[in-house]
C-alpha positions in Angstrom: -196.1 26.5 181.6 -192.9 27.6 183.4 -195.0 29.5 185.9 -197.1 26.5 186.6 -194.1 24.3 187.0 -192.5 26.8 189.3 -195.7 26.9 191.4 -195.7 23.1 191.5 -192.0 23.3 192.5 -192.9 25.6 195.4 -195.6 23.3 196.7 -193.4 20.3 196.2 -190.5 22.0 198.0 -192.7 22.9 200.9 -194.1 19.4 201.2 -190.6 17.9 200.8 -189.4 19.9 203.9 -192.4 18.8 205.8 -192.0 15.1 204.7 -188.3 15.0 205.6 -188.8 16.3 209.1 -192.0 14.3 209.6 -190.0 11.1 208.8 -187.4 12.1 211.4 -190.0 12.5 214.2 -191.9 9.3 213.5 -189.9 7.1 216.0 -190.1 9.6 218.8 -193.5 8.6 220.3 -192.1 5.0 220.4 -189.1 6.0 222.6 -190.8 5.0 225.8 -192.0 1.8 224.2 -188.5 1.0 223.2 -187.2 2.0 226.7 -189.6 -0.4 228.5 -189.5 -3.3 225.9 -185.8 -3.2 224.9 -184.2 -1.8 228.0 -183.0 1.5 226.5 -181.7 4.1 229.0 -182.2 7.8 229.2 -178.5 8.1 228.1 -179.4 6.0 225.0 -182.3 8.3 224.2 -180.1 11.4 224.6 -177.6 9.7 222.2 -180.2 9.3 219.5 -180.8 13.1 219.6 -177.0 13.7 219.5 -176.4 11.5 216.5 -179.4 13.0 214.7 -177.9 16.5 215.1 -174.5 15.2 214.2 -175.9 13.8 211.0 -177.6 17.1 210.2 -174.4 19.1 210.9 -172.3 16.7 208.8 -174.7 17.1 205.9 -174.6 20.9 206.2 -170.8 21.1 206.6 -170.0 18.8 203.6 -173.0 18.7 201.4 -174.7 22.1 202.2 -173.7 23.7 198.9 -173.9 20.7 196.5 -177.4 21.8 195.3 -175.8 24.9 193.8 -174.0 22.5 191.4 -176.2 19.4 191.1 -179.5 21.3 191.3 -182.1 21.5 194.0 -184.2 18.5 192.8 -181.4 15.8 192.7 -180.3 16.7 196.2 -183.9 16.5 197.4 -184.1 12.9 196.0 -180.9 12.1 198.0 -182.6 13.3 201.1 -185.6 11.2 200.4 -183.4 8.1 199.9 -181.8 8.6 203.3 -185.2 8.9 205.0 -186.4 5.7 203.2 -183.3 3.8 204.3 -183.8 4.9 207.9 -187.5 3.9 207.9 -186.6 0.4 206.6 -184.1 0.0 209.5 -186.7 1.2 212.0 -189.0 -1.6 211.0 -187.1 -3.9 213.4 -185.8 -2.1 216.5 -184.5 -4.6 219.1 -181.8 -2.6 220.8 -180.4 0.9 220.9 -178.1 0.4 217.8 -180.8 0.3 215.0 -182.5 3.3 216.5 -179.2 5.3 216.7 -178.2 4.3 213.1 -181.6 5.3 211.8 -181.5 8.6 213.6 -178.1 9.3 212.1 -179.5 8.7 208.6 -182.5 10.9 209.4 -180.2 13.6 210.6 -178.3 13.5 207.3 -181.7 13.7 205.4 -182.8 16.7 207.4 -179.4 18.4 207.0 -179.9 18.2 203.2 -183.5 19.4 203.6 -182.2 22.3 205.7 -180.0 23.5 202.9 -181.1 22.2 199.5 -184.8 21.9 200.0 -185.0 25.1 202.0 -183.2 26.9 199.2 -185.6 25.3 196.7 -188.5 26.9 198.8 -186.9 30.3 198.7 -186.1 30.1 195.0 -189.6 29.2 193.9 -191.6 31.3 196.4 -194.0 33.9 194.9 -192.2 37.2 194.8 -195.3 39.1 195.9 -195.2 37.3 199.3 -191.7 38.2 200.4 -192.3 37.0 204.0 -193.7 33.6 203.0 -190.4 31.8 202.3 -188.9 32.9 205.7 -192.0 31.6 207.4 -191.9 28.2 205.6 -188.1 27.8 206.0 -188.2 28.8 209.6 -191.2 26.7 210.7 -191.4 23.7 208.4 -189.0 21.7 210.6 -191.2 22.3 213.6 -194.4 21.6 211.7 -193.0 18.5 210.0 -191.7 17.1 213.3 -195.1 17.7 214.9 -197.0 16.0 212.1 -194.7 13.0 212.1 -194.9 12.6 215.9 -198.7 13.0 216.0 -199.5 10.6 213.1 -197.0 8.1 214.5 -198.6 8.3 218.0 -202.1 7.7 216.6 -201.0 4.8 214.5 -199.1 3.2 217.3 -202.0 3.6 219.7 -204.9 2.5 217.4 -203.6 0.8 214.3 -202.3 -2.7 213.7 -198.6 -3.5 213.6 -197.8 -0.6 216.1 -194.1 -0.8 215.7 -194.1 -1.1 211.8 -197.1 0.7 210.2 -195.9 4.2 210.9 -192.7 3.6 209.0 -194.5 2.1 206.1 -196.6 5.2 205.9 -193.4 7.3 205.8 -192.2 5.3 202.8 -195.5 6.1 201.0 -195.2 9.8 201.9 -191.7 10.0 200.6 -192.7 8.4 197.3 -195.6 10.9 196.8 -193.4 13.9 197.6 -190.7 12.6 195.2 -193.2 12.5 192.3 -194.3 16.1 193.0 -190.6 17.2 193.0 -190.1 15.5 189.7 -193.0 17.5 188.2 -191.7 20.8 189.6 -189.3 23.2 187.9 -185.6 23.2 188.7 -184.5 26.6 189.9 -180.7 26.5 189.4 -178.5 25.5 186.5 -175.9 22.9 187.0 -172.4 24.3 187.2 -168.8 22.9 187.8 -167.2 22.9 191.1 -169.0 20.0 192.8 -165.9 18.5 194.4 -164.7 21.9 195.7 -168.2 22.4 197.3 -167.5 19.5 199.7 -165.0 21.6 201.5 -166.8 23.0 204.6 -167.6 26.6 204.0 -170.5 28.8 205.1 -171.3 32.1 203.5 -172.6 35.3 205.0 -172.2 37.8 202.2 -174.1 40.7 203.6 -172.1 43.6 205.0 -173.8 43.8 208.4 -172.3 40.8 210.1 -173.4 42.0 213.5 -176.8 40.3 212.7 -175.4 36.8 212.9 -174.3 36.6 216.6 -177.7 37.7 217.8 -179.5 35.3 215.6 -177.1 32.5 216.7 -178.0 33.1 220.3 -181.7 32.7 219.4 -181.1 29.6 217.2 -179.1 27.8 219.9 -181.4 28.7 222.9 -184.7 27.8 221.2 -183.5 24.7 219.3 -181.8 23.4 222.5 -185.2 23.2 224.1 -186.6 21.5 221.0 -183.8 18.9 221.4 -184.8 18.3 225.0 -188.4 17.7 224.0 -187.2 15.4 221.2 -185.1 13.2 223.5 -187.3 13.3 226.7 -190.8 14.2 225.6 -192.1 10.6 225.9 -190.3 10.3 229.3 -191.8 13.5 230.5 -195.3 12.2 229.6 -194.6 8.9 231.4 -192.7 10.0 234.5 -193.8 13.6 235.1 -197.3 13.6 233.8 -198.3 10.0 234.5 -199.2 8.8 231.0 -197.7 6.0 228.9 -199.9 6.7 225.9 -198.0 7.2 222.7 -200.5 9.9 221.8 -199.7 11.8 225.0 -196.0 11.4 224.3 -196.6 12.8 220.8 -198.7 15.7 222.2 -195.9 16.6 224.7 -193.4 16.7 221.9 -195.7 18.5 219.6 -197.1 21.1 222.1 -193.8 23.0 221.8 -193.1 22.5 218.1 -196.4 23.0 216.3 -197.2 26.5 217.6 -194.0 27.8 216.1 -195.8 27.8 212.8 -198.3 30.3 214.3 -195.4 32.5 215.5 -194.0 32.9 212.0 -196.9 34.7 210.4 -197.3 36.8 213.6 -193.9 38.3 213.0 -194.8 39.4 209.4 -195.7 43.0 210.5 -192.7 43.3 212.9 -189.2 44.4 211.9 -186.6 41.5 212.3 -185.1 43.1 215.5 -188.4 43.6 217.1 -189.5 40.1 216.3 -186.3 38.8 217.9 -186.8 40.9 221.1 -190.5 40.0 221.5 -190.0 36.4 220.7 -187.2 35.6 223.1 -188.8 37.6 225.9 -192.0 35.6 225.7 -190.1 32.4 225.3 -188.2 32.9 228.6 -191.5 33.6 230.4 -193.2 30.5 228.9 -190.3 28.2 229.8 -190.7 29.5 233.4 -194.3 28.3 233.1 -193.2 24.9 231.8 -190.9 24.6 234.9 -193.9 25.4 237.2 -196.1 22.8 235.4 -193.5 20.1 235.6 -192.9 20.8 239.3 -196.6 20.6 240.1 -197.5 17.9 237.5 -200.2 20.2 236.0 -200.6 18.8 232.5 -203.0 21.6 231.3 -200.6 24.4 232.2 -197.8 22.4 230.7 -199.5 22.2 227.3 -200.5 25.9 227.4 -197.0 27.1 228.4 -195.3 24.8 225.8 -197.6 26.2 223.1 -196.7 29.8 224.1 -193.0 29.0 224.1 -193.3 27.4 220.6 -195.2 30.4 219.2 -192.5 32.7 220.7 -189.8 30.6 219.2 -191.5 30.9 215.8 -191.5 34.7 216.1 -187.8 34.8 217.1 -186.6 32.4 214.4 -188.6 34.0 211.6 -187.2 37.4 212.5 -183.7 36.0 212.6 -184.0 34.3 209.3 -185.4 37.4 207.7 -182.5 39.4 208.9 -179.9 37.0 207.6 -181.6 36.5 204.2 -182.2 40.2 203.6 -180.6 41.2 200.2 -179.2 37.7 199.6 -179.2 36.4 196.0 -180.1 32.9 194.8 -176.5 31.8 194.5 -175.8 32.5 198.1 -179.0 31.3 199.8 -177.9 27.6 200.3 -174.8 28.7 202.0 -176.6 31.1 204.3 -179.3 28.6 205.1 -176.6 26.0 205.8 -175.0 28.4 208.3 -178.4 29.0 210.0 -179.2 25.4 210.4 -175.7 24.3 211.3 -175.7 26.8 214.1 -179.1 25.5 215.3 -178.2 21.8 215.0 -174.8 22.4 216.7 -176.5 24.2 219.7 -179.1 21.4 220.0 -176.4 18.6 219.7 -174.1 20.1 222.3 -176.9 20.8 224.8 -178.5 17.3 224.2 -175.1 15.7 224.9 -174.7 17.7 228.0 -178.2 16.8 229.1 -177.6 13.1 228.5 -174.6 13.3 230.9 -176.3 15.4 233.5 -179.4 13.1 233.4 -177.4 10.5 235.3 -177.6 12.6 238.5 -180.1 15.4 237.7 -183.9 15.3 237.5 -186.0 16.5 234.5 -186.9 19.6 236.4 -183.2 20.4 237.1 -182.4 19.9 233.5 -185.1 22.2 232.5 -183.7 24.9 234.8 -180.5 24.7 232.8 -182.4 25.3 229.6 -184.2 28.3 231.2 -180.8 29.7 232.2 -179.6 29.5 228.6 -182.7 31.2 227.3 -182.3 34.0 229.8 -178.7 34.6 228.6 -179.9 34.8 225.0 -182.7 37.1 226.0 -180.4 39.6 227.7 -178.0 39.6 224.7 -180.9 40.1 222.2 -182.5 42.9 224.1 -179.2 44.8 224.2 -177.7 44.1 220.8 -180.5 43.2 218.3 -180.4 45.3 215.1 -182.3 45.5 211.8 -180.5 44.8 208.5 -179.1 47.8 206.7 -180.6 47.0 203.3 
């Protein structure tokens, strides 16, 4: 019975990560609709990305370790409650304020998912598949965001109540995932020290701390581009590729994110350092292809290059997460995962804020050039300094 409940817990934890991130991506295909109907600016859209990342960082800084004390399941329910509140707010968007507030709540939800639910995945994963938890933890955010964006785009394009139905679907998904989590097995015992856990602290207990700076370069450079697609994907579809369809907007956003799930399993036979080197090298080349496609308005090349960049990101991220989780016990996993995602969210938030300011006098193509430069810097550092864990 315990094995069955643990297996249910693993499935529930995986679906919970997907659900949390899917909820956060649901409004993205509607961004250009809100921009045209409610008068939102590019700076407003960039701000929604910034507050989303700030919410996630705040959750990781303050609440990243509370699941070690309350348990993985109760914190998962808190993440679901935040996502549900955000969905209710998004039912009536008439200005930038509701969208920004909802994105803040969704960021808090995803921050909890990135620590507590990610740790729940690692705790309950089958021991015989040691690589599986790293693949899920590394790629569930991208896959969840993709599923949320695509389903939202389809519902907005073809279903009734285009600005409401997608959020009602999210509420149903959250309820179903919560039931599965309730049936799953808790993986940690409650222990004292909850209040002390609110003090911001990240853990990196392994001896070889040289692994973190390299991984941080990869987290920041790849997640930064994801933040760009999140804020400007619908605008790229409308202004650069000539389509105002919400499905096209979702495809532009998803073309980079979904293939990262392919990159994770591809790295299973590679050492962590080799996965990092291969991943970031291909990533740099693919972003160059994206630049070419935007400059020439060639939508087919855009989708192909975005897919290759996403897969390369998956290889690099999975290799980095494997290196940092190597030899880490259950009691330290939430702290390490919080550090991983806090680094990623911080990099994405800072670059999104800078892009929002630069968008006032730079084109989309010029902004993308900046992201390519960041990726090149990360690539050089990784090629020179990447190392495998000592364990």
